[in-house]
BAKOLKE-691334 format. One record per residue (C-alpha): chain; x, y, z. Coordinates in steps of 0.25 Angstrom, whole numbers, plus 5000, padded with zeros to 4 digits. Layout:
% residues N
R chain east north up
R A X Y Z
...
//
This chain:
% residues 396
R chain east north up
R A 4924 5286 4967
R A 4920 5271 4967
R A 4929 5259 4970
R A 4931 5252 4959
R A 4931 5240 4966
R A 4921 5232 4972
R A 4920 5228 4988
R A 4922 5215 4985
R A 4934 5217 4976
R A 4939 5226 4988
R A 4938 5215 4997
R A 4946 5204 4989
R A 4956 5215 4987
R A 4957 5217 5002
R A 4959 5202 5003
R A 4969 5201 4992
R A 4977 5213 4998
R A 4975 5205 5011
R A 4982 5192 5006
R A 4993 5201 5001
R A 4998 5207 5012
R A 4998 5194 5019
R A 5007 5189 5006
R A 5012 5201 5000
R A 5021 5191 4991
R A 5009 5184 4983
R A 5011 5198 4974
R A 5024 5193 4969
R A 5015 5183 4962
R A 5015 5186 4947
R A 5001 5187 4946
R A 4998 5197 4956
R A 5012 5206 4950
R A 5001 5218 4946
R A 4998 5221 4960
R A 5012 5219 4965
R A 5015 5230 4956
R A 5005 5237 4960
R A 5009 5236 4975
R A 5023 5240 4971
R A 5021 5253 4963
R A 5012 5256 4975
R A 5025 5256 4982
R A 5021 5242 4989
R A 5032 5232 4990
R A 5030 5216 4988
R A 5037 5206 4995
R A 5046 5196 4988
R A 5043 5182 4984
R A 5033 5174 4981
R A 5019 5169 4990
R A 5020 5155 4995
R A 5007 5151 4997
R A 5002 5139 5009
R A 5017 5140 5014
R A 5018 5144 5030
R A 5021 5157 5032
R A 5033 5157 5041
R A 5032 5162 5057
R A 5033 5176 5060
R A 5046 5178 5067
R A 5038 5182 5080
R A 5030 5170 5079
R A 5032 5156 5081
R A 5030 5146 5070
R A 5016 5139 5072
R A 5021 5126 5066
R A 5031 5119 5074
R A 5041 5111 5069
R A 5039 5096 5067
R A 5043 5087 5077
R A 5057 5081 5074
R A 5054 5066 5068
R A 5058 5056 5079
R A 5071 5049 5077
R A 5071 5038 5068
R A 5069 5025 5076
R A 5083 5018 5077
R A 5085 5006 5068
R A 5086 4994 5074
R A 5099 4985 5071
R A 5093 4972 5066
R A 5100 4962 5069
R A 5107 4951 5061
R A 5096 4940 5061
R A 5106 4930 5067
R A 5114 4940 5077
R A 5103 4939 5087
R A 5100 4923 5087
R A 5109 4912 5094
R A 5111 4902 5082
R A 5120 4890 5083
R A 5129 4892 5073
R A 5136 4880 5073
R A 5140 4873 5061
R A 5141 4885 5053
R A 5151 4887 5042
R A 5155 4899 5034
R A 5150 4900 5022
R A 5160 4895 5009
R A 5165 4905 4997
R A 5167 4896 4987
R A 5163 4899 4972
R A 5150 4895 4967
R A 5152 4879 4962
R A 5147 4877 4948
R A 5132 4875 4945
R A 5132 4871 4930
R A 5123 4875 4920
R A 5109 4876 4924
R A 5104 4875 4909
R A 5113 4864 4907
R A 5105 4851 4900
R A 5111 4839 4904
R A 5113 4829 4895
R A 5111 4814 4899
R A 5127 4812 4898
R A 5128 4822 4909
R A 5116 4818 4916
R A 5124 4805 4918
R A 5137 4811 4921
R A 5131 4821 4932
R A 5123 4808 4937
R A 5137 4802 4938
R A 5144 4813 4945
R A 5134 4813 4955
R A 5137 4801 4959
R A 5152 4802 4960
R A 5149 4816 4968
R A 5141 4808 4979
R A 5150 4796 4980
R A 5162 4809 4981
R A 5152 4815 4994
R A 5152 4803 5001
R A 5165 4802 5001
R A 5166 4816 5008
R A 5173 4820 4994
R A 5165 4831 4994
R A 5173 4840 4984
R A 5173 4829 4975
R A 5157 4828 4975
R A 5156 4842 4974
R A 5164 4842 4960
R A 5155 4829 4955
R A 5143 4836 4959
R A 5148 4849 4950
R A 5151 4839 4938
R A 5137 4833 4940
R A 5131 4847 4940
R A 5138 4851 4927
R A 5133 4840 4921
R A 5119 4841 4926
R A 5117 4855 4933
R A 5101 4853 4933
R A 5102 4842 4944
R A 5100 4850 4959
R A 5106 4838 4967
R A 5118 4840 4960
R A 5118 4853 4967
R A 5114 4849 4980
R A 5123 4837 4982
R A 5134 4846 4978
R A 5129 4857 4989
R A 5131 4844 4999
R A 5143 4842 4995
R A 5147 4858 4997
R A 5142 4855 5013
R A 5151 4846 5016
R A 5162 4855 5010
R A 5154 4866 5021
R A 5152 4875 5008
R A 5137 4879 5012
R A 5137 4891 5000
R A 5140 4884 4990
R A 5131 4871 4994
R A 5118 4881 4995
R A 5123 4886 4980
R A 5121 4871 4976
R A 5108 4870 4984
R A 5103 4883 4977
R A 5104 4877 4964
R A 5100 4864 4967
R A 5086 4870 4972
R A 5085 4878 4961
R A 5085 4866 4951
R A 5075 4856 4963
R A 5068 4866 4972
R A 5065 4853 4980
R A 5079 4848 4982
R A 5080 4844 4996
R A 5096 4841 4995
R A 5098 4856 4991
R A 5090 4860 5003
R A 5095 4852 5013
R A 5110 4855 5009
R A 5108 4871 5007
R A 5101 4870 5021
R A 5112 4864 5027
R A 5123 4875 5021
R A 5113 4884 5025
R A 5115 4880 5039
R A 5130 4880 5038
R A 5129 4895 5034
R A 5121 4896 5047
R A 5109 4900 5038
R A 5100 4894 5048
R A 5083 4896 5042
R A 5090 4894 5027
R A 5095 4881 5030
R A 5083 4876 5040
R A 5075 4881 5027
R A 5083 4870 5017
R A 5083 4861 5027
R A 5068 4861 5029
R A 5064 4861 5016
R A 5075 4849 5013
R A 5068 4841 5024
R A 5054 4845 5016
R A 5057 4841 5004
R A 5067 4829 5007
R A 5068 4824 5023
R A 5081 4822 5026
R A 5085 4820 5041
R A 5100 4826 5036
R A 5093 4839 5031
R A 5082 4838 5045
R A 5095 4836 5054
R A 5099 4849 5047
R A 5088 4858 5049
R A 5085 4853 5064
R A 5100 4860 5065
R A 5097 4873 5059
R A 5082 4875 5062
R A 5086 4881 5077
R A 5094 4892 5071
R A 5086 4895 5059
R A 5072 4896 5071
R A 5080 4905 5078
R A 5083 4914 5066
R A 5069 4912 5061
R A 5064 4918 5075
R A 5075 4930 5075
R A 5070 4933 5060
R A 5056 4934 5064
R A 5058 4943 5075
R A 5068 4951 5068
R A 5056 4951 5057
R A 5046 4957 5067
R A 5053 4966 5073
R A 5058 4972 5059
R A 5043 4972 5057
R A 5039 4979 5070
R A 5049 4990 5067
R A 5043 4993 5053
R A 5030 4994 5059
R A 5034 5004 5069
R A 5041 5013 5060
R A 5029 5014 5050
R A 5023 5018 5063
R A 5031 5027 5067
R A 5030 5032 5052
R A 5016 5033 5051
R A 5014 5043 5067
R A 5026 5052 5061
R A 5017 5052 5047
R A 5006 5057 5056
R A 5013 5065 5066
R A 5017 5073 5053
R A 5006 5074 5047
R A 4998 5079 5062
R A 5009 5089 5060
R A 5007 5095 5046
R A 4991 5095 5048
R A 4994 5102 5061
R A 5003 5112 5054
R A 4993 5113 5041
R A 4983 5117 5052
R A 4990 5128 5058
R A 4996 5134 5045
R A 4982 5135 5040
R A 4979 5142 5054
R A 4990 5152 5052
R A 4985 5154 5038
R A 4971 5157 5041
R A 4966 5143 5034
R A 4970 5147 5020
R A 4984 5146 5020
R A 4987 5161 5023
R A 4991 5169 5033
R A 4980 5173 5041
R A 4970 5169 5032
R A 4974 5179 5021
R A 4972 5170 5010
R A 4958 5165 5016
R A 4951 5175 5005
R A 4962 5173 4994
R A 4963 5160 4990
R A 4977 5161 4982
R A 4978 5147 4979
R A 4986 5137 4972
R A 4974 5137 4959
R A 4974 5153 4959
R A 4988 5156 4960
R A 4991 5144 4948
R A 4979 5152 4941
R A 4988 5166 4942
R A 4999 5160 4937
R A 4994 5160 4923
R A 4998 5171 4918
R A 4986 5174 4909
R A 4979 5173 4922
R A 4987 5182 4929
R A 4986 5194 4918
R A 4969 5190 4916
R A 4968 5193 4932
R A 4978 5204 4931
R A 4970 5210 4920
R A 4956 5208 4929
R A 4961 5215 4942
R A 4966 5226 4934
R A 4951 5228 4929
R A 4940 5219 4934
R A 4932 5220 4921
R A 4943 5213 4914
R A 4938 5199 4919
R A 4928 5199 4908
R A 4941 5198 4899
R A 4943 5183 4903
R A 4928 5177 4903
R A 4933 5167 4894
R A 4948 5165 4898
R A 4944 5150 4905
R A 4957 5153 4913
R A 4954 5167 4919
R A 4938 5162 4921
R A 4942 5152 4928
R A 4949 5160 4938
R A 4939 5168 4939
R A 4929 5160 4941
R A 4937 5154 4954
R A 4939 5169 4957
R A 4925 5172 4956
R A 4921 5160 4964
R A 4932 5163 4974
R A 4925 5177 4976
R A 4911 5172 4977
R A 4917 5163 4992
R A 4926 5174 4996
R A 4938 5164 4993
R A 4949 5160 4986
R A 4955 5172 4976
R A 4941 5181 4977
R A 4951 5188 4985
R A 4957 5195 4974
R A 4952 5209 4970
R A 4945 5212 4956
R A 4943 5197 4952
R A 4927 5192 4955
R A 4913 5200 4955
R A 4914 5203 4940
R A 4905 5203 4930
R A 4907 5192 4920
R A 4916 5185 4931
R A 4910 5171 4934
R A 4901 5171 4946
R A 4902 5187 4944
R A 4890 5196 4945
R A 4887 5195 4931
R A 4889 5180 4930
R A 4878 5169 4928
R A 4873 5168 4941
R A 4882 5178 4948
R A 4881 5189 4959
R A 4890 5201 4963
R A 4902 5196 4971
R A 4901 5182 4963
R A 4891 5176 4971
R A 4877 5166 4965
R A 4866 5168 4970
R A 4855 5158 4966
R A 4845 5163 4956
R A 4832 5167 4962
R A 4819 5161 4956
R A 4809 5172 4947
R A 4798 5179 4956
R A 4786 5170 4953
R A 4778 5176 4942
R A 4765 5185 4946
R A 4752 5183 4940
R A 4747 5198 4935
R A 4734 5194 4933
R A 4732 5188 4949
R A 4724 5200 4956
R A 4725 5195 4969
R A 4711 5189 4968
R A 4709 5174 4969
//
């Protein structure tokens, strides 16, 4: 009795059986349930579990793992405790005072539009405040300047002069609040810069003091402001140089940290590449142990196609009777899969290793297909032989 299966189909069946022997759990896939049932009916047993493609198989007990564990990451670099800006700088703090904590003073209604009468009264209060200040009656001067502010809250000089009186009472924070408001109203108020600079000096804010006093002298040079500026400049320069040094160290530290991260990333990529190479070597270069899948090509696209119940049923029908392939010539899903399998059959790759699936009449690329040849091969059409002149008698 002649074998109903051709040599090519037998070869592919052997390849499929070889793959199943390497990964028998593949028969638990719903698409291959018919084959599993056949084996179990014959007394065979299929291991439980589903196949895992692309994952590394665990090493055998008697063998050492092929891949060594990634080396432990080096301990994190110790964070240097950044010192306080002034802790490492020797500063002359003579004359500095504790900050005052009084409630904020009255600032008036910024949206008020004073009448002419209010403007006159505000000017009179200012004159009285200046006289009290000259007599060193600073509390009285503050009260009079406050009355002037309430009458005319848009006059920047009133705030600056009241700030000057607060300085005399050694209340630098109150002075700074008044000078801030004065500069909001008039950004070119030399008096406000001058008195705020002095208040910052009393609080030990050396760089801020130097900035304010320098600006005051720039707008309207004043000998007293210049003297105060010379007083704060040494400490301000020390702090500035220290700050620049700290910023440079911080930038260098961040650069080293970035370089270390890049180095670790490069090492990790190198280890991953080596592991992938070793894995491919162990899997026969195709992702399956010993290269068992080299001719099988159980790729993700193929498995996803078989997940379709219609496709699965059709392929089972074809495998039960190869002649049934003709029933699916007009089904685009089945046709697409058969075309893929036919192409793989011709090259000996892909799922061409599946038995009973190629080389049939009518199959794309099959022997009866246009340009087809046995086994799915395609031959280049040969030109017809030249016509013979029937009247040629061989004479010239």
